C-alpha positions in Angstrom: 44.9 64.3 89.9 46.2 62.6 92.8 48.4 59.8 92.8 48.2 57.9 96.2 51.3 55.3 96.2 51.8 54.6 99.8 54.8 53.4 101.1 55.0 51.0 103.5 57.2 48.8 105.2 57.1 45.0 105.6 58.6 42.9 108.7 59.5 39.4 108.3 59.7 36.5 110.5 61.6 32.9 110.5 61.5 31.1 107.2 60.1 34.1 105.0 62.9 36.2 106.1 65.4 33.7 105.0 63.5 33.2 101.7 63.3 37.0 101.2 66.7 37.6 102.4 65.5 40.6 104.8 63.5 41.1 108.0 62.1 44.2 106.4 61.6 45.6 102.9 59.6 48.6 101.6 56.5 48.2 99.4 55.5 50.9 97.0 51.8 51.0 95.9 50.1 48.6 97.9 46.8 49.2 99.4 45.1 45.7 100.1 46.3 42.0 101.3 45.6 40.9 97.7 48.1 43.4 96.1 50.6 42.7 98.5 50.8 39.0 98.0 51.1 39.5 94.6 53.9 42.3 94.8 55.8 39.6 96.9 55.0 36.3 94.9 56.5 38.7 91.6 59.6 39.5 94.0 59.8 36.7 95.6 58.7 33.3 94.0 59.5 30.9 96.3 56.8 32.5 99.0 53.9 30.9 96.8 54.8 27.6 98.3 54.6 28.8 101.8 52.0 29.1 104.5 51.8 32.3 105.8 49.5 34.8 107.9 49.7 38.4 107.5 49.5 41.2 109.9 48.0 45.1 109.6 49.4 46.7 112.9 49.4 43.4 115.2 45.7 42.0 114.2 45.5 39.1 112.0 44.2 40.4 108.5 42.1 38.3 105.9 40.5 37.8 102.9 41.5 40.9 100.6 41.5 43.5 103.6 43.0 47.2 103.3 46.2 48.2 103.9 45.9 51.7 105.7 48.5 54.4 105.4 51.2 54.1 107.6 50.5 50.4 108.5 53.1 48.0 110.2 52.7 45.0 108.3 54.2 41.6 109.4 54.4 38.1 107.6 54.2 35.8 109.8 54.9 31.9 109.5 52.9 29.1 111.2 52.8 29.3 115.0 53.3 25.4 115.1 55.1 23.0 113.6 52.6 21.1 112.1 
């Protein structure tokens, strides 16, 4: 039996970094965008009320995209002021 507990590094920017109290966090066992959001919302409930985008390897992710091992994840606040 093989357990796939991939460790990912997540970088946060702007107000998101302020809400989580760090510009970078490590998460284990995350393999999709939905799992990432669920983990973030569990650890940082304030994020539920914020709009933000998720990028995987500098490409904006949509839906429940898979997160490949050794990916660079970024949590991006809205780009415009509105």
